[in-house]
TIKOLVO-585657 format. One line per field, with one value per residue (C-alpha): x, y, z; residue in one letter. Coordinates in pm, 1 decimal. Example, Ala and Ser with C-alpha at 12.3 -4.5 7.8 and 13.67 -1.06 7.14 Angstrom:
% TIKOLVO-585657
px = 1230.0:1367.0 $
py = -450.0:-106.0 $
pz = 780.0:714.0 $
r = A:S $
% end
This chain:
% TIKOLVO-585657
px = 2252.7:1917.9:2095.6:2237.4:1896.9:1736.2:2018.2:1976.2:1602.0:1643.6:1890.6:1678.0:1459.9:1097.8:900.1:574.0:641.1:348.2:238.9:138.2:-202.2:-191.3:-420.1:-590.9:-534.6:-156.2:-61.3:249.6:150.7:203.6:273.6:336.9:672.3:954.7:1125.5:1442.3:1437.4:1710.6:1829.5:1870.0:2019.1:1847.2:1998.4:1833.1:2159.8:2216.7:2387.0:2729.2:2916.3:2837.8:2901.0:3116.0:2806.6:2617.0:2914.8:2926.7:2552.0:2581.8:2877.1:2676.3:2381.7:2608.5:2782.8:2447.9:2342.5:2661.2:2599.2:2247.3:2386.5:2636.3:2366.1:2132.1:2392.3:2438.5:2120.1:2277.5:2321.9:2064.8:1998.2:1929.6:1550.2:1544.2:1810.8:1614.9:1299.1:1489.0:1642.6:1303.6:1179.0:1480.5:1451.9:1164.4:1372.1:1629.9:1379.1:1241.0:925.1:764.6:563.2:767.2:1090.1:934.6:850.3:1059.3:1091.5:1417.5:1578.5:1819.7:2097.8:2039.1:2305.0:2108.1:2101.6:1817.4:1533.4:1345.6:1428.8:1282.6:1187.8:825.7:742.5:380.2:355.8:454.2:160.6:-108.9:-432.6:-649.3:-700.3:-515.7:-690.6:-888.9:-971.2:-1281.0:-1600.9:-1465.4:-1487.6:-1339.6:-1570.5:-1531.0:-1677.6:-1883.9:-1880.6:-2158.9:-2379.0:-2529.5:-2534.6:-2167.9:-2073.2:-2252.4:-2076.2:-1736.4:-1829.7:-1936.4:-1626.5:-1388.9:-1592.0:-1577.4:-1245.1:-997.1:-756.4:-785.0:-552.7:-357.1:-568.2:-890.1:-1041.0:-1079.2:-1138.9:-1137.8:-1485.5:-1442.7:-1767.5:-1929.1:-1880.3:-1517.9:-1459.9:-1601.1:-1375.6:-1065.6:-1125.1:-1303.2:-1055.1:-1042.5:-933.8:-980.0:-980.0:-1296.6:-1114.7:-873.9:-1140.5:-1138.1:-1348.3:-1363.7:-1709.2:-1826.5:-2086.1:-2456.1:-2524.6:-2233.8:-2085.4:-1781.3:-1486.8:-1185.4:-1099.7:-807.4:-780.9:-549.1:-572.2:-348.1:-113.4:178.8:468.7:751.9:1069.8:1357.2:1226.1:1152.4:785.7:672.4:330.6:245.5:-40.9:-143.7:-244.5:-483.0:-759.8:-626.3:-878.0:-974.7:-1268.4:-1154.1:-1324.2:-1133.7:-779.4:-670.7:-727.1:-436.1:-620.9:-398.0:-109.0:-354.6:-527.1:-190.0:-88.0:-420.2:-412.8:-49.5:-153.0:-425.6:-191.9:71.7:-188.6:-207.2:170.3:237.7:505.9:550.3:331.1:331.0:165.0:182.2:147.6:150.6:416.2:765.9:788.2:1075.1:1165.3:1031.9:1205.1:1079.4:908.8:658.7:494.8:145.3:103.5:-227.7:-371.5:-668.4:-968.5:-1242.0:-1001.4:-1263.6:-1419.9:-1081.9:-990.0:-1326.0:-1293.4:-929.4:-779.3:-583.3:-460.3:-370.9:0.0:115.8:77.5:-169.2:-538.1:-781.8:-958.3:-629.0:-522.7:-849.8:-810.4:-450.5:-553.3:-843.7:-834.5:-932.3:-1284.0:-1171.0:-888.6:-608.2:-532.0:-745.3:-932.9:-942.9:-1243.0:-1353.9:-1204.6:-1434.1:-1439.7:-1297.7:-985.2:-884.8:-627.5:-446.4:-458.7:-319.3:-25.3:37.0:25.2:247.0:512.1:519.6:536.7:840.7:1039.6:1021.1:1201.6:874.0:536.9:225.9:158.5:-206.9:-346.9:-649.9:-906.3:-743.1:-740.7:-1112.6:-1172.2:-941.6:-924.7:-1267.1:-1466.1:-1714.0:-1948.5:-1809.6:-1522.3:-1263.9:-1232.9:-1027.5:-959.7:-768.9:-615.1:-702.3:-555.8:-859.8:-673.9:-520.7:-744.2:-423.1:-445.3:-140.7:-191.3:-388.6:-523.2:-690.4:-782.8:-1011.1:-1263.9:-1179.4:-1373.9:-1304.4:-1560.6:-1521.8:-1527.8:-1522.8:-1693.4:-2050.4:-2086.1:-1953.5:-1988.4:-1737.1:-1434.6:-1447.0:-1088.8:-951.3:-641.4:-405.7:-397.3:-198.5:-108.4:75.9:253.0:356.6:258.6:204.8:412.6:326.4:268.6:15.4:-167.8:-165.0:-301.8:-590.4:-645.9:-704.1:-953.3:-1135.5:-1144.9:-1297.2:-1567.2:-1624.8:-1700.0:-1388.9:-1262.4:-895.6:-656.1:-400.5:-90.9:213.8:565.0:605.2:661.6:687.7:426.2:660.5:780.7:448.6:392.9:566.4:429.5:75.1:75.2:66.5:148.1:346.4:135.2:247.6:132.5:392.4:328.7:582.4:603.6:692.5:759.9:699.4:955.6:1148.4:1449.6:1473.5:1736.7:1601.9:1480.1:1391.1:1020.8:1049.1:1138.9:818.0:538.7:276.4:-36.7:-210.2:-559.7 $
py = 1570.3:1710.3:1871.6:1531.7:1369.1:1635.8:1604.4:1227.4:1257.1:1516.6:1300.5:986.1:877.9:966.6:658.2:591.3:444.6:279.4:485.8:356.7:393.9:687.4:818.0:1123.2:1336.2:1305.4:1649.1:1840.7:1990.8:2358.1:2500.9:2852.4:2791.2:2541.9:2449.0:2258.2:1914.5:1827.7:1468.1:1331.1:1020.6:795.1:1009.8:1322.8:1480.5:1622.6:1375.2:1501.0:1201.8:947.0:587.2:365.6:155.7:461.0:574.4:235.1:247.0:590.5:475.7:178.8:403.6:635.6:343.8:198.9:541.0:578.0:238.8:347.9:669.1:473.6:244.8:537.6:733.0:451.0:380.3:53.3:-75.1:-354.1:-203.7:142.2:139.6:-6.6:239.3:536.7:419.4:378.3:724.3:881.3:719.4:851.2:1207.0:1314.4:1214.5:1482.8:1755.8:2011.3:1901.5:2198.4:1980.1:1661.5:1856.3:1984.5:1636.6:1376.7:1140.0:1009.6:1215.8:1087.6:1302.5:1206.1:1024.6:892.1:561.9:313.5:399.9:704.8:1030.8:1281.8:1248.4:1343.2:1591.6:1560.8:1907.1:2068.4:1917.0:2165.9:2146.4:2286.9:2166.5:2322.6:2607.9:2522.6:2752.4:2966.8:2774.7:2438.7:2269.3:1959.6:1673.5:1333.0:1061.0:784.7:485.4:321.0:611.0:516.9:877.0:932.4:597.7:680.3:1018.7:848.3:579.9:836.3:1053.9:758.1:611.3:932.6:1088.6:827.2:583.8:576.1:434.3:672.1:587.6:674.7:332.6:194.6:338.5:151.8:101.3:46.4:-105.6:19.5:-300.2:-308.7:40.4:-66.4:-373.1:-170.5:127.8:-3.8:-248.0:-317.5:-15.8:228.9:597.9:770.4:1097.8:923.7:906.8:1266.5:1453.8:1804.9:1940.7:2256.7:2424.7:2482.0:2107.6:2041.6:1802.5:1583.1:1722.7:1566.8:1250.5:1080.3:796.6:627.2:297.6:175.0:-111.0:-298.1:-314.4:-561.7:-415.7:-663.2:-820.2:-492.4:-423.0:-63.0:97.5:282.3:427.4:305.0:607.8:548.4:682.4:1035.3:1179.8:1529.6:1615.2:1695.4:2036.2:2184.3:2072.9:2437.2:2473.2:2231.8:2038.4:1729.7:1865.4:2009.2:1671.8:1502.9:1756.0:1721.0:1340.1:1371.0:1610.8:1375.9:1076.7:1272.2:1359.3:985.2:992.2:800.1:926.6:680.3:577.4:349.5:431.2:349.7:548.9:486.2:752.5:834.3:1061.2:1109.3:827.9:474.4:182.8:-58.9:-60.5:-340.2:-446.5:-577.1:-903.8:-1011.6:-1356.2:-1359.8:-1562.4:-1437.1:-1374.4:-1292.7:-1020.8:-871.8:-848.7:-693.5:-415.8:-343.5:-470.4:-748.0:-815.9:-1108.3:-1181.2:-1107.0:-1406.2:-1588.4:-1629.6:-1493.3:-1829.9:-2008.3:-1749.7:-1793.1:-2171.6:-2160.3:-1956.7:-2175.9:-2290.3:-2630.3:-2668.9:-2797.1:-2739.5:-2995.3:-2963.8:-3189.4:-3071.3:-2705.1:-2512.4:-2159.8:-2029.6:-2043.5:-1876.7:-2191.3:-2154.2:-1811.1:-1922.5:-2153.9:-1902.4:-1629.7:-1849.8:-1974.9:-1623.5:-1469.9:-1740.4:-1696.3:-1316.3:-1326.2:-1440.5:-1092.2:-769.4:-581.6:-721.5:-654.7:-834.7:-943.5:-1022.5:-1249.6:-967.6:-840.2:-1188.4:-1212.5:-875.1:-894.9:-1267.2:-1417.9:-1433.0:-1154.6:-1169.1:-976.3:-838.6:-1089.2:-1453.7:-1682.2:-2054.7:-2300.8:-2640.7:-2864.3:-3205.5:-3434.2:-3660.4:-3398.5:-3093.2:-2895.6:-2602.6:-2634.0:-2360.7:-2040.5:-1856.3:-1513.6:-1250.0:-947.5:-803.0:-468.1:-416.2:-145.9:55.3:30.7:392.3:328.9:-5.9:-11.9:-385.3:-416.1:-182.7:-347.5:-576.8:-791.0:-819.4:-1041.4:-899.7:-1143.3:-1074.7:-1331.4:-1681.0:-1885.4:-2203.9:-2473.0:-2822.2:-2716.3:-2495.4:-2136.8:-2249.2:-2515.3:-2269.0:-1989.9:-2226.4:-2324.4:-1958.6:-1895.3:-2182.6:-2058.3:-1703.4:-1839.8:-2014.8:-1684.9:-1522.1:-1302.3:-1183.2:-1136.7:-1219.5:-951.0:-998.0:-795.5:-940.8:-942.1:-1225.6:-1556.5:-1465.9:-1423.8:-1785.3:-1894.2:-1622.8:-1771.8:-2124.8:-2000.8:-1754.5:-1428.6:-1126.8:-827.2:-515.0:-156.8:-54.2:-6.6:47.7:231.4:170.0:453.2:504.4:835.9:939.6:615.1:545.2:199.7:118.5:-15.6:-372.9:-630.6:-684.9:-1050.7:-930.4:-725.9:-900.4:-624.5:-573.7:-235.8:-250.8 $
pz = -969.2:-1084.5:-1380.2:-1477.1:-1446.1:-1664.4:-1918.2:-1939.2:-1990.5:-2264.9:-2460.2:-2454.5:-2748.8:-2684.8:-2593.0:-2416.5:-2073.6:-1894.9:-1602.3:-1265.4:-1094.8:-857.8:-588.6:-737.5:-428.1:-437.9:-565.2:-465.6:-129.7:-56.8:287.9:409.3:572.9:541.9:865.4:933.2:1093.4:1340.3:1339.4:1689.1:1841.4:2094.1:2369.3:2225.8:2113.6:1768.5:1537.0:1428.1:1299.2:1034.7:1131.7:907.5:832.0:708.4:503.5:334.3:270.6:108.9:-100.9:-224.2:-312.9:-513.2:-682.5:-787.1:-914.7:-1120.2:-1279.3:-1373.3:-1525.9:-1733.0:-1868.6:-1934.8:-2131.3:-2382.9:-2585.3:-2703.4:-2350.1:-2292.9:-1949.9:-2094.7:-2071.3:-1721.9:-1607.6:-1740.2:-1567.6:-1240.3:-1272.9:-1339.8:-1019.3:-827.3:-953.3:-723.8:-421.6:-502.5:-578.9:-336.4:-149.9:20.3:255.1:303.5:356.8:680.3:809.2:997.8:702.9:550.1:274.8:11.0:156.3:519.7:719.6:1014.4:1192.5:1183.4:1418.9:1537.5:1358.1:1607.3:1972.5:2030.3:2306.4:2415.3:2573.8:2242.6:2051.0:1947.8:2146.8:1869.0:1509.5:1218.5:1039.5:728.6:436.3:485.7:434.5:552.2:892.1:1055.4:1144.4:1308.5:1087.4:1248.3:1013.7:1217.0:1106.5:770.3:644.5:734.4:582.1:260.0:238.1:270.3:19.6:-241.9:-191.3:-236.0:-522.6:-724.0:-624.1:-498.9:-669.8:-1048.2:-1312.5:-1534.8:-1841.8:-1654.3:-1723.9:-1369.8:-1023.8:-692.0:-548.4:-174.1:-48.6:270.8:468.7:353.3:496.2:832.5:828.1:738.7:966.9:1276.8:1432.4:1805.4:2014.8:1727.3:1823.0:1702.6:1632.1:1389.5:1117.9:1001.2:749.4:607.6:527.0:356.5:137.1:188.9:208.8:448.6:194.2:266.2:68.3:239.9:429.8:606.1:856.5:1101.3:1287.1:1572.1:1480.6:1631.6:1390.8:1422.6:1269.1:1268.8:1588.2:1767.4:1849.0:1795.2:1838.0:1519.7:1320.7:977.7:770.1:481.6:258.0:206.9:-37.0:-151.5:-377.5:-731.5:-737.7:-443.4:-519.1:-543.2:-167.9:-98.1:168.5:149.8:363.3:615.8:646.0:700.6:966.2:1147.2:1164.8:1278.0:1555.5:1676.7:1671.4:1862.4:2125.2:2198.5:2259.4:1938.6:1700.5:1412.9:1119.7:816.2:484.7:113.7:-207.1:-578.6:-636.6:-513.6:-210.5:37.9:98.4:40.5:206.5:-59.4:-397.4:-459.3:-784.1:-842.6:-1031.1:-1180.6:-1251.8:-1489.8:-1378.5:-1611.8:-1898.7:-2162.7:-1948.8:-1858.4:-2228.2:-2315.5:-2055.0:-2140.9:-1816.0:-1989.9:-2341.3:-2563.8:-2624.9:-2981.7:-3212.7:-2987.5:-3066.4:-2809.6:-2774.7:-2713.4:-2455.5:-2266.7:-2273.8:-2148.2:-1844.2:-1741.0:-1378.6:-1233.6:-1097.7:-759.1:-513.5:-492.0:-119.4:95.7:404.7:307.3:442.4:538.5:861.3:1166.0:1507.4:1670.6:1453.3:1583.8:1839.9:1596.9:1310.2:1535.9:1637.9:1282.8:1136.1:1403.7:1370.9:992.6:1000.1:1230.8:924.5:770.7:850.6:871.3:976.9:1183.4:1509.6:1523.9:1867.6:1918.5:1886.6:1567.6:1412.9:1489.3:1324.9:1023.6:941.3:1005.8:678.8:604.8:307.9:10.2:222.9:347.8:243.3:468.6:446.0:661.5:594.1:889.8:963.1:1019.0:1262.1:1491.1:1413.8:1368.5:1129.0:906.9:645.6:591.2:283.2:276.2:20.0:22.8:-219.4:-379.1:-703.2:-959.3:-1150.8:-1530.4:-1646.6:-2022.2:-2074.4:-2202.5:-2142.0:-1785.4:-1487.1:-1257.1:-1233.2:-922.2:-795.7:-521.2:-351.5:-182.7:193.0:393.5:272.2:533.2:420.4:665.6:552.2:190.3:-38.8:-127.2:-485.9:-381.1:-157.6:-416.7:-681.3:-457.7:-366.5:-738.5:-759.3:-448.4:-586.4:-906.7:-702.7:-520.3:-860.9:-888.0:-1225.9:-1134.5:-850.7:-759.0:-542.2:-445.3:-475.8:-97.6:151.8:-39.0:-299.8:-594.5:-579.2:-732.7:-995.2:-1299.1:-1271.3:-1205.9:-1500.8:-1308.6:-1522.9:-1398.7:-1381.0:-1438.2:-1091.9:-819.6:-451.6:-235.6:139.6:379.9:749.8:925.0:1186.0:1152.0:934.4:782.1:517.8:189.4:217.5:-46.6:-110.2:-7.0:344.8:371.0:563.3:564.5:353.5:374.0:224.7 $
r = L:L:Y:C:L:D:H:L:E:S:T:Q:P:K:E:E:V:P:T:K:P:E:A:T:E:E:E:T:P:K:V:E:E:I:T:E:T:T:V:V:T:D:E:G:E:E:A:K:E:V:S:P:E:L:E:E:E:Q:K:K:M:M:Y:D:L:V:Q:K:F:Q:A:A:Q:N:P:N:D:P:N:N:K:E:A:M:E:N:I:K:K:L:K:P:L:Y:E:K:H:E:F:W:D:T:Q:P:V:P:K:M:T:D:A:I:K:E:G:E:I:E:K:G:I:L:K:E:V:K:D:V:P:Y:T:L:P:A:G:F:D:W:C:D:V:D:L:E:N:E:E:H:L:N:D:V:Y:E:L:L:R:D:H:Y:V:E:D:S:D:H:M:F:R:F:D:Y:Q:K:E:F:L:K:W:A:L:L:P:P:K:Q:H:S:D:W:I:I:G:V:R:G:G:K:K:N:K:L:F:G:F:I:T:G:I:P:V:K:L:R:I:K:G:K:M:I:K:M:T:E:I:N:F:L:C:V:H:N:K:I:R:E:H:R:L:A:P:V:L:I:K:E:I:T:R:R:V:H:N:K:D:M:W:Q:A:I:Y:T:A:G:K:V:L:P:K:P:F:T:E:C:T:Y:Y:H:R:N:I:N:T:K:K:L:I:D:V:G:F:A:G:V:P:P:G:R:A:K:S:L:H:I:K:L:L:Q:L:P:K:D:T:T:I:E:N:I:R:P:M:E:R:R:D:V:K:Q:V:Q:A:L:L:D:E:Y:L:K:N:F:D:L:S:F:H:F:N:K:E:E:V:I:H:F:M:L:P:R:D:E:V:I:Y:S:Y:V:V:C:D:P:D:T:N:E:I:T:D:F:I:S:Y:Y:N:L:P:S:T:C:L:K:S:E:K:Y:K:Q:V:K:A:A:F:C:Y:Y:I:V:P:K:K:H:T:I:K:E:L:M:K:D:A:L:V:L:A:K:K:D:K:F:D:V:F:N:A:L:D:I:M:D:N:K:E:S:F:D:D:L:H:F:G:M:G:N:G:N:L:Y:Y:Y:L:Y:N:W:Y:L:P:D:I:D:T:K:K:V:G:I:V:L:V $
% end
């Protein structure tokens, strides 16, 4: 199969394909030893037979792959370009992964049933941390400590997610990090750092937070893994796999065995591939910094005018969320998220933490019926600016990222339109949203443009067949 993929790539006309933003630390990990993972059933016995359902799923996957090959082999086929791009995405899944091949994650060749891949055994978990290269030490990071918080901020600011053209880099603000990483019942030893050098500098970082995941109606305690980052100057030490193994060890010590995470690249094996869509707010600025362009044949002034937003919202009785709204928002959000194959369950304390507005972090609005005081709809987005690395005029693009929009009385399009107006009032330059949940229904009419950034969703130690993005009800910040 890899030979066929290489052959197809070599016979294609050379053409620049837009690349996706990737986390800078995501290099191919290297480990000393590759072990073999045994697939087990719920009863703990080794799986020996493939169910008819799995056989059909594998047949469908191969049939789809054959169709892509056929389109890719014919340059005149209108689906040629799309097929080649899909095949290039698939190729890493069939290659050797020295680290991920040792982990309980789905492989393209696996024939396993939906659910847990390996049974965890608490007494087999290491009691001591994994060994680091000489000169480096583990440390627990206290984000309530201003010095620790500043170290994390600077590491992520200078060495984390950057676009492939090196024009923009995420700038996670300090209060945002506390919001994202200090939820109720957080474990202090799940915020992990690696320090070294004469100044005891922070060179590596990884985090986990406890979450409740609803998978097709089944509630599972999991860990959300995020913010894996390694300083650019020590990439040769291959700290990334050690960081992953150490956070895994600490999670396992809490008798938890599953995790959810995202990445901007293909690893074994995503259960869905989402795409970012962007809606210009400050169009002139976005053009000036190179974030957005002008369509061929259209004047810049006309393009700016066409994307202008109304001054005021159209939905009546919309206001910022308040503490008194928590109970209703929790019920409204939970009922909505049950519609999706995959979603978080937020309890009251988590709604207070994640949904109540915080200055320059999370913006939340409710639609409240003035006669009954019933909250009928919910809008939220968070602030994640990007540093402009090549612009002399602007230092930063202020980006709003769609969090959860819950329609009940009003349509998703009406709520999304007002979200754009509210984001404009909150001084954002652009509004970003993934094509998950019901979001995509509003994109065309509201002039969202498809970005070249994809986000892949993964589960650790849990097999989930591929699902459509519209059945995903989870946002990882």
